[in-house]
N, C-alpha and C positions, 0 to 999 in steps of 0.2 A: 388469819388467812393461811392457807397451806402454801408450802414452798416446795419447789422441785429444784434439785441441783444437777448440773451437767458437767461432764469433764471430757475434754478432748486433748490429746497429746499430739504435737507436731514435731517433726524432725527433718533436718536438711538431709537429703539423700546425696546430692552433689550440686555442682554449680548450675544445673539445669532444672532442678526440681526438688520438691520436698513431699512429705506425705503427712496426712493427719489420720489419727486412729481414734476410734470410739467404739466401745463394745467390741464386736467382731468385724467391724467395717473399716475399710481403708479408702481414703480419697487422695488422688494424686493432686498435688498443688503446684501451680505454675509460679515458681519463685525465681525463674531465670530472667535476668534483666532484658534479654532479647526476646522473651516470650517462649512459651512452650505450648504448641497446639494440642498436645495430648493430655492437658491438665487444666483445671479451673484456676484462673487467677483470683486474687482476693475480691475484686468487684463482682466477678461472675459467681463466686461462692455466696456473696451477699444476695444476689438475685436468685440463685438456686435455693437458698434458705427461705427467702420470701415465698417462692413458688411452693416449696414443701410445706410451709406454714399454711398457705391458702388451701392446698389439697387436704392436709391433715385436719384443718378446721372444718372443711366440708364433710370429711369422713366422720368427724365427731358429732355433727348435728344432723346428719342424714337419718339415723335411727330415731332421734328425738323428735324431729319434724315429720317422721314417716314420709320422707322425700324419696321419690323413686328416680334413679338415674342409671344410665348405661355407661357413661364415660365422662371424664373431666380432663380438660387440657388447659394449661396456663402458659401464656406467653408474657415475658417480662422484658422491658427495655429500660436500660439505665443510661443516664447522661452524666459523665464525670467532668467536674471542673478541675482545672489544674491549680489555681491559686485562690484560696488555699485548697489543697487537694481534698475533695469531698464528692459524694454522689449528689449532684445538683437536683436531679429529678428521676423519678421512677414511674413508669406507666405499665399497667398490667391489663391483660384481657383474659378473663376466665370464660371458657366455652363449655357449656354443659349439654350433654346429649340426654334429653329428658322430654317427657310429655306433660310435665307439671305446668300449671298456669303461670303467667307472667308475675302475678303478685307473690307466688311462692318463690320464684327466682329472686325477686327483690328481697324477700325475707332471708333467703339463703345468703345473699350478698351482705346484708346487714349483719348477720351472724359472723361471717368471715371477718368483717371490719371491726366488729366489737370485741371478739374473743381471741384473735390471733396474737400469740406472743411476739413473734418476729415482726408481724404487721404493726403492732402497737409500739414496738421498739424503734422501728425505722421511721414511722409516720411523723413524729415530732421534729426530726432532724432533716427531712427532705420533703420536696413536693411529691407526694404520693397520690397518684390518680389511677383510676381503673374502672373497668366495666365487667359485668357478668352478663353473658348473653346465651341464648339457646343456639345449639348447633343447627345449622340449616340443613334440611333434608337434601340428599343428593338428587340432582335433576336427571 
């Protein structure tokens, strides 16, 4: 089987934050004990990684399935437990703006769950639940 390798470098900027770098991208990290509203904290980064994994998985299978869509939105909600510290549960909602039939939406969701790297990394260690639904037309 093929393998991909990834590298990220992080550094402390000051007592209020840090930054992570990968390729040409920089992400502000909330490492301030009091919190930093201008950066992602570690739990939020995990949820963002899951969101990105879901969207990238959709982008990967859209041409294979010849699936037509106009937009994808993902909302992720995580619940953290303090003792021991861990993400207890994660719930997601994927909203697709499409005219595809419901059975094709189910197929798309199955592909997201089956082939997502971050999805399959997070899934065994937490209660991961979610839905994929069609965007409702504006009234």
